[in-house]
SETORKE-645935 format. One line per field, with one value per atom (N, C-alpha, C, O): atom name; x, y, z; residue number from 1. Coordinates in Angstrom, 3 decimals. Atoms other than C-alpha are relative to their C-alpha. Layout:
REM residues N
atom	[CA;...]
xx	[X;...]
yy	[Y;...]
zz	[Z;...]
n	[NUM;...]
REM end
This chain:
REM residues 118
atom	[N;CA;C;O;N;CA;C;O;N;CA;C;O;N;CA;C;O;N;CA;C;O;N;CA;C;O;N;CA;C;O;N;CA;C;O;N;CA;C;O;N;CA;C;O;N;CA;C;O;N;CA;C;O;N;CA;C;O;N;CA;C;O;N;CA;C;O;N;CA;C;O;N;CA;C;O;N;CA;C;O;N;CA;C;O;N;CA;C;O;N;CA;C;O;N;CA;C;O;N;CA;C;O;N;CA;C;O;N;CA;C;O;N;CA;C;O;N;CA;C;O;N;CA;C;O;N;CA;C;O;N;CA;C;O;N;CA;C;O;N;CA;C;O;N;CA;C;O;N;CA;C;O;N;CA;C;O;N;CA;C;O;N;CA;C;O;N;CA;C;O;N;CA;C;O;N;CA;C;O;N;CA;C;O;N;CA;C;O;N;CA;C;O;N;CA;C;O;N;CA;C;O;N;CA;C;O;N;CA;C;O;N;CA;C;O;N;CA;C;O;N;CA;C;O;N;CA;C;O;N;CA;C;O;N;CA;C;O;N;CA;C;O;N;CA;C;O;N;CA;C;O;N;CA;C;O;N;CA;C;O;N;CA;C;O;N;CA;C;O;N;CA;C;O;N;CA;C;O;N;CA;C;O;N;CA;C;O;N;CA;C;O;N;CA;C;O;N;CA;C;O;N;CA;C;O;N;CA;C;O;N;CA;C;O;N;CA;C;O;N;CA;C;O;N;CA;C;O;N;CA;C;O;N;CA;C;O;N;CA;C;O;N;CA;C;O;N;CA;C;O;N;CA;C;O;N;CA;C;O;N;CA;C;O;N;CA;C;O;N;CA;C;O;N;CA;C;O;N;CA;C;O;N;CA;C;O;N;CA;C;O;N;CA;C;O;N;CA;C;O;N;CA;C;O;N;CA;C;O;N;CA;C;O;N;CA;C;O;N;CA;C;O;N;CA;C;O;N;CA;C;O;N;CA;C;O;N;CA;C;O;N;CA;C;O;N;CA;C;O;N;CA;C;O;N;CA;C;O;N;CA;C;O;N;CA;C;O;N;CA;C;O;N;CA;C;O;N;CA;C;O;N;CA;C;O;N;CA;C;O;N;CA;C;O;N;CA;C;O;N;CA;C;O;N;CA;C;O;N;CA;C;O;N;CA;C;O;N;CA;C;O;N;CA;C;O;N;CA;C;O]
xx	[1.162;26.513;-1.205;-1.372;1.210;23.263;-1.203;-1.335;1.243;19.949;-1.139;-1.199;1.150;16.773;-1.277;-1.405;1.313;13.245;-0.695;-0.540;0.750;11.038;-1.267;-1.981;1.215;8.289;-0.936;-0.659;0.951;5.315;-1.064;-1.969;1.003;3.343;-1.374;-1.581;1.355;-0.323;-0.192;-1.249;0.123;0.359;0.145;0.703;-0.016;0.027;0.775;0.327;-0.775;2.740;-0.589;-1.423;0.339;2.271;0.839;2.068;-0.709;3.163;0.359;1.291;-0.275;3.073;-0.966;-1.956;0.883;1.531;0.258;1.281;-0.124;0.977;-0.924;-1.487;0.850;-0.963;-1.431;-2.208;1.359;-4.088;-0.346;-1.512;0.349;-3.821;1.143;2.299;-0.954;-2.102;-0.366;-1.537;0.261;-1.742;0.458;1.629;-0.252;-1.990;-0.678;-1.858;0.536;-2.462;-0.622;-1.645;0.469;-2.928;-1.212;-1.712;1.183;-5.804;0.389;1.220;-0.221;-5.801;-1.054;-2.248;0.902;-7.305;0.211;1.303;-0.054;-8.090;-0.121;-0.890;0.080;-7.539;0.788;1.752;-0.676;-6.497;-0.212;-1.195;0.092;-5.855;0.393;1.336;-0.324;-5.883;0.582;-0.082;-0.641;-3.429;-0.092;0.563;0.304;-4.641;0.513;0.788;-0.462;-3.531;-0.862;-0.364;0.885;-6.544;-0.176;-1.025;0.073;-6.023;-0.051;0.033;0.045;-6.260;-1.424;-2.200;1.326;-9.343;0.087;1.002;0.027;-10.222;-0.124;-0.761;-0.011;-9.712;-0.356;0.224;0.471;-11.504;0.641;0.336;-0.704;-9.280;-0.417;0.056;0.422;-10.985;0.814;1.506;-0.783;-9.477;-0.669;-0.010;0.786;-12.203;0.651;0.693;-0.562;-10.475;1.198;1.433;-1.189;-7.349;-0.344;0.288;0.441;-9.131;-0.598;-0.476;0.607;-10.983;1.040;0.713;-1.061;-7.649;1.136;2.246;-1.045;-5.737;0.763;1.958;-0.687;-4.944;0.910;1.712;-0.766;-3.387;1.199;1.976;-1.114;-0.911;0.727;0.154;-0.810;1.887;0.260;0.304;-0.363;2.681;-0.835;-1.116;0.708;0.749;0.898;1.308;-0.745;2.699;-1.011;-1.867;0.946;0.848;0.667;1.517;-0.535;1.662;-0.855;-2.052;0.751;0.654;-0.025;-0.338;-0.028;0.975;1.431;2.336;-1.322;3.933;1.005;2.209;-0.864;5.333;-0.483;-1.644;0.384;5.353;-0.885;-0.574;0.923;2.455;-0.529;-0.360;0.576;0.723;-1.412;-2.278;1.353;-2.284;-0.878;-0.358;0.884;-5.346;0.353;0.537;-0.394;-4.510;-0.968;-0.542;0.975;-7.757;0.152;-0.087;-0.228;-6.986;1.204;1.135;-1.198;-3.496;-0.274;0.181;0.331;-4.838;-0.840;-0.630;0.833;-7.448;0.842;0.661;-0.863;-4.827;0.940;1.071;-0.919;-2.325;-0.742;-0.192;0.823;-5.141;-0.335;-0.651;0.240;-5.646;1.318;1.365;-1.335;-1.926;0.566;1.282;-0.584;-1.097;1.082;0.799;-1.070;2.284;-0.196;-0.527;0.211;2.075;1.306;1.928;-1.183;4.970;-0.471;-1.054;0.466;4.283;1.142;2.263;-0.990;6.100;-0.721;-1.948;0.622;5.484;-0.528;-0.050;0.556;3.435;1.023;1.027;-1.023;6.357;0.879;1.174;-0.808;8.462;-0.792;-0.264;0.849;5.556;-0.182;-0.185;0.139;5.085;1.248;1.154;-1.255;8.749;0.195;0.537;-0.181;8.907;-0.991;-0.629;1.034;5.645;0.419;0.341;-0.379;6.884;1.159;1.141;-1.152;10.193;-0.431;-0.101;0.395;8.637;-1.041;-1.098;0.956;5.822;0.744;0.332;-0.783;8.448;0.651;1.005;-0.577;9.833;-1.065;-0.746;1.083;6.433;-0.435;-1.022;0.358;5.917;-1.504;-2.212;1.428;2.516;-0.250;-0.224;0.092;1.934;-1.258;-1.930;1.055;-0.666;0.470;1.463;-0.345;-0.566;-1.268;-2.252;1.044;-2.818;0.684;1.568;-0.707;-1.825;-0.901;-1.937;0.657;-2.970;0.714;1.925;-0.635;-2.349;0.990;0.885;-0.914;0.508;-0.747;-1.257;0.824;-1.142;0.688;0.022;-0.725;1.592;1.383;1.880;-1.352;4.950;0.964;2.153]
yy	[0.794;15.866;0.922;1.781;-0.800;17.400;-0.863;-1.989;0.686;16.383;0.683;1.910;-0.528;16.802;-0.393;-1.504;0.350;16.985;-0.901;-0.747;0.900;14.250;0.710;1.308;-0.572;15.458;-1.143;-1.902;1.075;13.119;0.379;-0.412;-0.522;15.226;-0.101;0.486;0.086;14.321;-1.219;-1.369;1.207;11.022;0.335;1.374;-0.224;10.718;-1.106;-2.252;1.002;8.943;-0.252;0.507;0.276;7.331;0.939;0.915;-0.975;10.071;-0.571;-0.094;0.603;7.890;-1.127;-1.319;1.073;4.946;-0.216;0.206;0.318;3.755;-1.144;-1.762;1.126;1.192;0.168;0.961;0.025;0.589;1.070;1.176;-1.064;3.537;0.298;-0.059;-0.546;5.058;1.452;1.816;-1.397;8.750;0.213;0.030;-0.242;9.600;1.308;1.506;-1.282;13.079;0.792;1.457;-0.750;14.539;-0.591;-0.017;0.631;12.173;-1.310;-2.060;1.258;9.344;-0.996;-0.699;1.086;6.076;-1.121;-1.678;1.080;3.561;-1.346;-1.489;1.347;-0.117;-0.121;0.611;0.235;-1.411;1.151;1.886;-1.084;0.969;-0.521;-1.298;0.259;0.638;1.282;2.319;-1.146;3.006;-0.198;-1.075;0.118;3.507;1.226;2.246;-1.176;5.839;1.245;2.364;-1.148;8.060;0.366;1.199;-0.357;8.192;-1.206;-2.353;1.038;6.236;-0.159;0.797;0.267;4.592;-1.137;-1.957;1.142;2.255;-1.296;-1.334;1.273;-1.370;-1.123;-1.242;1.083;-4.406;-1.350;-2.338;1.244;-7.063;-0.698;-1.803;0.642;-7.803;0.506;1.519;-0.340;-7.664;1.064;1.637;-0.859;-5.455;1.339;1.684;-1.298;-2.034;-0.123;0.760;0.185;-3.416;-0.606;-0.285;0.562;-5.455;1.083;1.026;-1.096;-2.286;0.866;1.539;-0.828;-0.602;-0.852;-0.357;0.936;-3.655;0.495;0.227;-0.497;-1.952;1.189;1.577;-1.200;1.017;-0.270;0.643;0.318;-0.815;-1.255;-2.127;1.184;-3.309;-0.845;-2.073;0.693;-4.174;0.513;1.707;-0.313;-4.283;-0.422;-1.579;0.331;-4.098;-0.366;0.439;0.518;-6.203;0.004;-0.839;-0.092;-5.153;-0.799;-0.544;0.939;-7.851;0.379;-0.462;-0.431;-5.813;0.137;0.386;-0.180;-5.657;-1.062;-0.807;1.116;-9.007;-0.549;-0.374;0.642;-10.850;-1.202;-1.999;1.117;-13.285;-0.394;0.343;0.450;-15.268;0.559;0.282;-0.479;-13.442;-1.151;-2.203;1.055;-15.462;-0.374;0.498;0.476;-17.605;0.432;0.740;-0.389;-16.752;1.471;1.838;-1.418;-13.027;0.172;0.915;-0.079;-13.452;-0.568;-0.007;0.600;-15.727;0.955;1.053;-0.957;-13.120;1.139;1.542;-1.096;-10.363;-0.449;0.230;0.505;-12.447;-0.404;-0.300;0.337;-13.649;1.215;1.087;-1.258;-9.994;0.619;1.799;-0.445;-9.728;1.114;1.985;-0.923;-7.716;-0.764;-1.773;0.604;-8.605;0.342;1.481;-0.209;-9.018;-0.238;-1.292;0.116;-8.380;0.047;1.041;0.123;-9.520;0.376;-0.115;-0.445;-7.814;0.557;0.657;-0.641;-6.255;1.371;1.928;-1.305;-3.044;1.133;1.983;-1.056;-0.796;-0.066;0.968;0.150;-2.207;0.372;1.006;-0.332;-1.894;1.514;2.043;-1.463;1.782;0.652;1.520;-0.577;2.596;-0.287;0.609;0.383;0.682;0.731;1.210;-0.713;2.210;1.455;1.962;-1.414;5.750;0.210;1.148;-0.149;5.243;-0.185;0.639;0.253;3.738;1.002;1.315;-1.050;6.292;1.247;1.905;-1.180;9.051;-0.147;0.845;0.266;7.389;-0.042;-0.257;-0.001;7.550;-1.380;-1.525;1.371;3.788;-0.233;0.491;0.379;2.158;-1.015;-2.225;0.859;0.796;0.293;1.307;-0.157;0.320;-0.748;-1.475;0.725;-0.973;-0.385;0.354;0.497;-3.021;-0.176;-1.020;-0.013;-2.400;-0.370;0.254;0.344;-4.132;0.775;0.982;-0.850;-2.081;-0.760;-1.969;0.478;-2.565;0.149;1.231;-0.045;-3.408;0.636;1.175;-0.667;-2.162;0.363;-0.203;-0.408;-0.428;-0.225;0.057]
zz	[0.333;-1.574;-0.037;0.829;0.124;-2.747;0.350;-0.131;-0.342;-1.219;-0.729;-0.805;0.721;-3.192;0.717;1.232;-0.532;-1.919;-0.989;-2.201;0.859;-3.255;-0.452;0.353;0.558;-5.560;-0.371;-1.300;0.245;-5.462;-1.019;-1.288;0.921;-7.979;0.655;1.717;-0.569;-7.347;0.890;1.503;-0.809;-5.562;1.480;1.835;-1.443;-1.797;0.705;0.734;-0.734;0.214;1.387;1.879;-1.393;3.602;0.847;0.775;-0.834;6.085;1.361;2.009;-1.294;9.175;0.287;-0.419;-0.454;10.967;1.475;2.014;-1.413;14.492;0.325;-0.578;-0.378;16.459;-0.536;-0.005;0.527;14.352;-1.005;-1.386;0.954;11.933;-0.956;-0.725;0.968;8.912;-0.226;-0.121;0.347;8.028;-1.439;-1.770;1.418;4.317;-0.371;-0.080;0.454;2.852;1.161;0.994;-1.158;6.334;0.696;1.664;-0.591;7.140;0.667;0.156;-0.706;9.650;-0.447;-0.440;0.377;8.439;1.005;1.119;-0.992;11.152;-0.694;-1.645;0.559;10.364;-1.289;-1.515;1.261;6.966;-0.973;-0.883;0.980;4.076;-1.380;-1.528;1.402;0.294;-0.566;-0.567;0.633;-1.386;-1.505;-2.068;1.414;-4.945;-0.737;-0.104;0.744;-7.745;0.218;0.093;-0.213;-6.994;1.470;1.790;-1.405;-3.224;0.917;0.479;-1.036;0.006;0.496;0.520;-0.551;1.448;1.011;0.942;-0.917;4.309;-0.805;-1.857;0.714;3.309;0.954;2.033;-0.851;4.708;-0.306;0.363;0.277;3.130;-1.277;-1.544;1.245;-0.192;-1.188;-1.092;1.196;-3.681;-0.858;-1.726;0.895;-5.226;-0.344;-1.525;0.392;-4.991;-0.945;-1.770;0.823;-6.640;-1.358;-2.364;1.269;-9.292;-0.886;-2.110;0.756;-10.318;-0.713;-1.690;0.598;-11.158;-0.560;-0.752;0.435;-12.413;-1.223;-1.348;1.201;-15.731;0.290;-0.559;-0.345;-13.905;0.901;1.180;-0.898;-11.647;-0.477;-1.130;0.312;-12.090;1.241;1.172;-1.234;-8.478;1.156;1.268;-1.242;-5.224;1.152;1.232;-1.209;-1.971;1.069;1.434;-0.978;0.573;1.369;1.655;-1.357;4.144;0.951;1.077;-0.838;6.604;1.484;2.326;-1.401;9.811;0.473;-0.324;-0.588;12.163;-0.402;-0.395;0.397;11.017;-1.341;-1.710;1.256;7.708;0.321;1.206;-0.169;7.477;-1.376;-2.347;1.261;4.763;-0.155;0.675;0.258;3.296;-0.502;-0.872;0.510;2.270;-1.446;-2.295;1.322;-0.762;-1.085;-2.198;1.017;-2.566;-0.382;-1.532;0.284;-2.290;-0.925;-1.904;0.830;-3.740;-1.389;-2.386;1.294;-6.499;-0.846;-2.055;0.747;-7.477;-0.551;-1.700;0.441;-7.667;-1.118;-2.137;1.012;-9.602;-1.271;-2.368;1.154;-11.887;-0.849;-2.031;0.721;-12.851;-0.466;-0.813;0.418;-13.742;0.864;0.370;-0.962;-10.623;0.757;1.404;-0.785;-9.163;1.460;1.787;-1.432;-5.385;0.743;0.608;-0.851;-3.006;1.449;1.883;-1.380;0.567;0.940;0.811;-0.978;3.438;1.216;1.210;-1.157;6.838;-0.443;-1.431;0.368;6.742;0.074;-0.816;0.017;7.822;-1.251;-1.852;1.215;4.962;-1.239;-2.153;1.149;2.541;-0.127;-1.239;0.031;3.505;-0.581;-1.449;0.489;2.909;-1.488;-2.259;1.397;-0.371;-0.896;-1.971;0.752;-1.577;-0.213;-1.332;0.116;-0.849;-0.976;-1.774;0.894;-2.655;-1.452;-2.304;1.385;-5.781;-0.476;-1.665;0.355;-5.709;-0.451;-1.407;0.364;-5.841;-1.369;-2.005;1.316;-8.977;-1.096;-2.266;0.972;-10.671;-0.450;-1.523;0.375;-10.697;0.104;0.803;0.024;-11.320;1.120;0.895;-1.174;-7.825;0.808;0.619;-0.995;-5.119;1.236;1.193;-1.225;-1.560;0.748;0.780;-0.894;0.674;1.349;1.493;-1.276;4.278;1.171;1.403;-1.255;7.428;1.107;1.031;-1.023;10.574;0.876;1.081;-1.029;12.980;1.309;1.601;-1.200;16.273;1.198;2.082;-1.093;18.602;-0.494;-1.468;0.397;18.405;1.122;0.980]
n	[1;1;1;1;2;2;2;2;3;3;3;3;4;4;4;4;5;5;5;5;6;6;6;6;7;7;7;7;8;8;8;8;9;9;9;9;10;10;10;10;11;11;11;11;12;12;12;12;13;13;13;13;14;14;14;14;15;15;15;15;16;16;16;16;17;17;17;17;18;18;18;18;19;19;19;19;20;20;20;20;21;21;21;21;22;22;22;22;23;23;23;23;24;24;24;24;25;25;25;25;26;26;26;26;27;27;27;27;28;28;28;28;29;29;29;29;30;30;30;30;31;31;31;31;32;32;32;32;33;33;33;33;34;34;34;34;35;35;35;35;36;36;36;36;37;37;37;37;38;38;38;38;39;39;39;39;40;40;40;40;41;41;41;41;42;42;42;42;43;43;43;43;44;44;44;44;45;45;45;45;46;46;46;46;47;47;47;47;48;48;48;48;49;49;49;49;50;50;50;50;51;51;51;51;52;52;52;52;53;53;53;53;54;54;54;54;55;55;55;55;56;56;56;56;57;57;57;57;58;58;58;58;59;59;59;59;60;60;60;60;61;61;61;61;62;62;62;62;63;63;63;63;64;64;64;64;65;65;65;65;66;66;66;66;67;67;67;67;68;68;68;68;69;69;69;69;70;70;70;70;71;71;71;71;72;72;72;72;73;73;73;73;74;74;74;74;75;75;75;75;76;76;76;76;77;77;77;77;78;78;78;78;79;79;79;79;80;80;80;80;81;81;81;81;82;82;82;82;83;83;83;83;84;84;84;84;85;85;85;85;86;86;86;86;87;87;87;87;88;88;88;88;89;89;89;89;90;90;90;90;91;91;91;91;92;92;92;92;93;93;93;93;94;94;94;94;95;95;95;95;96;96;96;96;97;97;97;97;98;98;98;98;99;99;99;99;100;100;100;100;101;101;101;101;102;102;102;102;103;103;103;103;104;104;104;104;105;105;105;105;106;106;106;106;107;107;107;107;108;108;108;108;109;109;109;109;110;110;110;110;111;111;111;111;112;112;112;112;113;113;113;113;114;114;114;114;115;115;115;115;116;116;116;116;117;117;117;117;118;118;118;118]
REM end
């Protein structure tokens, strides 16, 4: 069996996470994080960063923290109204899924709420 290193080209995968933070591109981001085609940034829970890039993404992985939860309906409606597919899952699952599809060159983004404890 041959193993290949994943080449993310210019994209930045999630390197790690812990109670209240995510690590992307060697930087720790406290709290929520928006993973966009042009990089990662702190995220306060609004749709604006994703609506601004709606033409550049097909799917948004919405990580709701340590457990699956229902995000605000108005937020999901705004994203879906901009023709962004939304997949809701726990943040650990969203990180893994995001990294795999990012390595495939897919047009994706992620909205991640922090895991509060491990």
